[in-house]
N, C-alpha and C positions, 0 to 999 in steps of 0.2 A: 370845298373838297371834302369828301367823307374820310375821316381819320381811320375808320375801321378798314379802309381799303389800302392803306399805306403799309409798306413792308420794308423797313429799313432798321439798321442797327448802329448808326453812327451818330454822334453829336459833336458840335464844335466847341461847346463851352467846357467840355471835359478833356482838355489837352494837357499833355506833358511833353516837354521838349528834352531831348537828349543831345548833348553837344559832344562833338568829336566822334571818331570812328575807332572802335577798339577791336583789335584781333584777339578773339577769346581762345584761339587754338593753343592748347598746352603742348601739343606734339609738333614742334617746329620742324622735325625731320621729315614730316609728311607733306610739307608745303613748301613753296618757293616763291620768291618775289613779294609783291604787294599783298595787302590784306584782300582776300577774296579772289586772288588769282589762282587758277586751277593748276595743279601739277601736271607734268607731261604724261604722256601715255606710256604704259609699260606692257610689253608683249601684245600690243595691239588692243588692249582693253582701256576704254576711256575711264580715267580716274575722276571722281567727283569731289566737290568741295567738302571740307570737313568742319566748316564753321560758318556762321552768319556774319554779315558785314558789321553789325553792331549788337551789343548785348541787350537782353530783355530789361525793360525798365521797371521800376518799382511801382506797384499798385496801391501802396499803403496810404497815399494821399487822397484816394478816391472813396466816396461813400456811395454805394449801389443802393443803399436802403431807401433813399429819397425817391428813387426811380421805381424800386419794386414793391414798396409797402402797399401800393393800391392794387397790386396785380396778383395777389395770392389766389391760386387755383385757375389762373387764366393761361391761355396759350401765348407763348412769348414771342412769336414771329412778328407781331405788330408793336412790340415795345422797344422804344428807343434806348439803346445801351451805349455807355461811353466806350469809346474806341480803345481806351486803356485796358479793357478786359478782353480784347481780341488777342489773337496770335497772327503772325504774318503769313497766313495761308488762306486760301478759299476753301469752302466746304468741299468743293470738287477735288482739291488736292488732298484733303483729309480722307476722302473716299479711296484715293489712290494708295493709301497706306495699307489697304487690304493686301496688297501685292508684295509687302516686304519679305514674306516667307513663302514666295511662290515656289520655292524648291519642293514644297510639300505636294504641290499639284503635279509637278514633274515626276516626283517619286511615285504618286498614285497611278500615274499613267503607265509607269514601267511595271507595276506589280500585277501579278497573274491571277491572284485570288480576290474575289469580291470583298471578303472580310478585311483583308489587308488594305485594299483601297479605301474602304470606309474608315478604317483607322486613320489613314493619312488625310482623308477629307475632313474628318472631325478635328484633327490637329490644325489643319488650315483654318477652319471656322473659328477656332479658339485664338489662333495667332493673329487673326484679322482684327481682333479688338485690343490686342496686347499693347499697341502703341499709345493707347489712350491712358495708360497708367501714369498718374501724376500730371496729366495734361489738362490743366484747369482753364487754359485760355480758350476763348470762343473763336472758331474760324469765321472768316468773313462770309456773309451770305452772298452766294453767287448772284450776279445780275442775270436777268432773262437773256438767254442766247450765249452766255458765257460758256467757254469750253476749256478743256485741259487735255493735253496729250502727253504721254510719257512712253518712250522706247528705251528699253534696257537690254541691249544685246547680250550683256554679261549675265543677265538673269533669265534671258530667253522669253521675253514677252513684250507686247506693245498694248497701250491702254488709251482709250478715248472716252471722255465724258462731256455732258452738255446739260446746262440748266434748261429744262424743257417747259417748265411751268412756274409761274410767279405766285399765283393764288390758286391752289396751295403750292408751296415751294417743293418742286420735285427735281431731283438730280438723277439722270440716267447714265449708265456707264456700260462699256463693253471692252473686254480684254481677250487676247488670243495669244497662244503660244507661237513663237516664231518657227517651230517645227510642226505646227498644225496638230499638236497633241491635246490642246484643250481650248474651250471658250468659256469665259466667265462674264456674267452679265446681270444686270438688275436695274431697279429704280428705287431710290430711297426718298421717303417722305418723312423727315424727322419731326416728331411732335414734341415741343418743349413745353413744360409747365413748371411754374414756380410754386413751392409749397411752404413758404415762410422762411425756412432756413436752408432749403436745398432747391436745386433745379434738376428736374427729371427729363431725360431725353429718350422718348420712345421711338425706336427706329422701324417705322412702318415701311413695308415693301419687301418683295420677295428677291432673294439672291439665288442665282442658278449657275451651277458648274457642270459643264459637259466634258467628259472624258471621251474624246472622239474616237480613239483607237478601240475602246471598249463598248461603244455605242450606249453609254450610260449618262444619265443626268441626275444630278443631286440638287435639291432645293432646301432652303431654310431661311429663317429670319434671324437677325442679331438680337442679343439681350438688351435689356433696358440699362441705360447708364445714368447714374445719379451723382451730382456734384454737391457736396455738403458744405455748410458754412459759407454761403455766398454773401452773408451780411457781416458776421463777425467770426473770429477764429481762424484756424488753419484750414485751407481748403483740402478736401480729400475726396477720392472717387471710389465708387463701387459699381459693379455690374451685377445684375440679378435678373432671374427669369429662366424659363425653360426653353431651350433651343432644340428643335427637332429636325434632323437631317434625314431626308428620304431618298433612297436609291429607287428611281421610278422603274428601272428594268427588273431588279431582283426583288423589290419589296422590302429589303433590309432597311432598318431605321436605326439612327443613333439618337438617343435621347440624352441631352447634356443639361444638368441643373447648375446654373450660375447662382451660388448661394448668397443671399444677403448676409451682412457681417454678423448679425445676431448679437445676443448679449455677451458683453466683454470682447467682442470682435473675434470670437473663436473661429467663425466661418469666413472671415474676410478674404476675398479673392478666390475662394475655393470653388472648383468645378468638379462634379461627380456625375457619372452617367454610365450608360451601357449601350452596346450594340445588340440588336435583336433581329431575328429573321422575320419573314412575313407572318409566321405563325406565333410570334411574340416570345419565342424561345431566346433567352439571353445567350449570346455567343461570346461577349467580351466585356470586361469592365474597364472604365476609363476614369482616372482621377488625377488631380493636380491643382495648379493655380494658374489663372490666366495671366498673371504677372510674372510667372517664372518658367513653368514646364508642365508637360502632360505625360502621364504614364499609363500603361495598360497591362492587364493580366487576365488570365483565364478565370471564369467565374468560380470554379471549385476552389482554386487556390485563394481567391479573394475571400470567399465565405469562410474558409477555414481560418484565415489569419484574423478576420473580424471576430469570430467566436472566441479565439484565444485572447484577443485584445479586450473584449467585453468582460470576460471573467475578471480581469485584473483591473478594470476601469469603473466597475459599478459604484463603488463607494464615492470616488471623486465626482462622478457624473451626478450622483444624488445631491452632493453638496452644492454644485453649480446650479442645478435646476431649482434648488430651494432658495437661492438668493433673491433679494427684492429687485423688482423691475425699476428701471429709472423712469421717473415721471417726465412728461413733456414740459418744457419751459422755454423761456426766451433766451437762455444762454446757449453758447455754441455746442454743437454735438462734438464731444471729444472724439479725436481721430483714434480709432482702435489701434492698440499696439499689435503690429504684425506678429502672428504666432511663428513658431519654429518653421523652418522650411518644410517642404513636402516630405512626409515620411514615406520612403520607398518600400513597398512590400516585396519581400523575397520572391523572385521569379518574375518581376515586372520587366517590361521592356519600355525604353524611352521612345515616345512618339514625337516629341518637339521640346525644344529649349529655346527661351527668348534669346535674342542677340544682346550683347552688352551695349550699353549706351556710351557715347563719347564722354570723356572726363569732364567736359565743359557743358554737359547737357543742361544742368540747372540754370545756366546763364543763357540758354537758348530755348526757353520755353519748354524744357524737358523733351526736346526733339530727339528722335533716334538718328542714327547716322543716315539712314534711308531718307527720313523726313527732311533733314537739313538740305539735301540736294534737290528737293522737289521744286523750289522756286528759283533755282539757278538758271540764269539766262546766258547760255554759252555763246561764244563768239559765232556770229553768222546765223544764229537761230531765228532772229527776227524776220529774215528773208524766207524762211520756210514755214513758220507758224502762221495760222490764221490770225487776223487782227482781234479775234475774240478770246484768245488764250490768256489764262490767269496770270501768266508771267508778265504780261503787258499792262496789268492793272496798276495805275499810278499810286493808288492809296495803299495797297499791299506793298508795293515796292518801297514806298516812302516809309512805312512802318518797319520794314525789314532793315532799312538803312538808318533807322533811329530818328528819323525826322517826323515827329508826332504831329506837329503843326500842319505840315504838308499832307500827311496821311489823312488827317481829319478833314481838311479843306477838300481834298480830292474826293473823299468819301461822300461828302455832302453834294459836291458837284455831279458825281456819277449817279447818285440816287435822284437828283432833280432832273437830270437828263433822262433817266429812265421813266420817271413820272410824266414828263413832257411827251415822251414817245408814246406812252399809253393813252394820253389825252388825244394825240394826233390820230392814233388808230381808232379811238372811239369816234372822233369827229368824222373820219373818213369811212367808218363802218367796215374796217378791215380787220382780219384776224392775224394774230402772230403765227408765223410758220417756222417750225423747227427745222434744222438742217440735217442732222445726222441720226435722229431717232423719230420713230412714229408710234402713236398709241395703238395697242393691240392686246391680245390675250397671251399670257404666258403659255407656251406650247405644252407644258407639262402639268401645271396646276390649274389652268383655265382662268386665273385671277387677272385682273387688269394689270397691264405692264406697259413699259416703253421698250420697243425692240430696235436694234441697231439697223439702220437702212443701208449701211455699207458705203464704200467709196471714199471715206474720209482720207485715207492714205494715198489717194490719187492726187490730192492736194490742189484741187480746183476750189479756191477760196474767193472767187470773184464776186459771189453774191452774199458774202458774210455781212452782217449788220455792223454799223459803227456804233458800238456801245460804250467806248471809252473816251 
């Protein structure tokens, strides 16, 4: 068997077992009954769980260096990683976190002016990566044919995703508003590389948002995410790169610069950009932090403020720029100290603010309240889900419940079952057939994409594969 053709991320020799089930929820008034039991409905809206069944385990006893030291500069999808560095979610569920601030899409759908709509779409694009803040755990690689669905009537959307390719790993998704106000879709091909002290994730693939009531389509790609100190030191995350959001009907474009932390961490988490029309005239300035909030202001007011600020800042800036650069070394990259919160320029308007995380988030892989609910298996749900849904994966379920031995054993079993299925297809000379998406060209960019075939929510799952 050719090792270069393998694609898996679990090992059995790196296990850690957590005994007992601990209820981490600090707000007992919002829950009732046993740990993990969902509260009753209020006003007809389904309430979701507020804690995981078991706490996050410590990773301090694991050395990832023995695994990664020979992989500097290589693509990580073929490298075996200890399950201890995972989080109890599939990458398909991680993609679903784009929808946490879906109210921004609904707001854009209601707005009458293209400039206002672009402001809301830009805020949504930034909010879509906000849940990655302090999320240093690796999601499970989806198995070929794995799916995930989420219906949130309270938030006004439904979502479906499928792992459509194994080599390379490609995840396709489609979401729509329950009032037919939008369609949000794309395919993601994350490219992971190890650079000695950090892991860089380049999110290849186009994201498309259609505002159906305005006959508008917006496309963009996400910024690059980097996790520092994967060998020694405290893990920390930054996002960097330029994100361009194009309105294909009007020609308006939003250019967002996710800034690298820079010397002394001055630019850590900062986002700056602007909206321009098809003639490249700046219409609106956007600034903030992807971990906190996003503000916007008219260009004239922004430039006036910056000129005043520059006059009083020149001396301090010269002193900072004259400082020595830190040489590269084998020691950990110091986590930059977060600078003061976003300075709001007079006359600005708030475009988006991040949701507060639950008080026990640090003990739950730094999940948001929205994320905590993603792997919840509600009563009776197994009868309506396809057998390929992430919630039914025994390795992820075992990890969520704190049973690391079971999780690692099941991970190994599932991956061997996947490899055996691939060998059988090669022997029989048959091709894998996707269920809910098909390869095609993005209707707006012309780039290769995976398009939703429809009919998932008709719930005819009789031909779904047995992957678990």
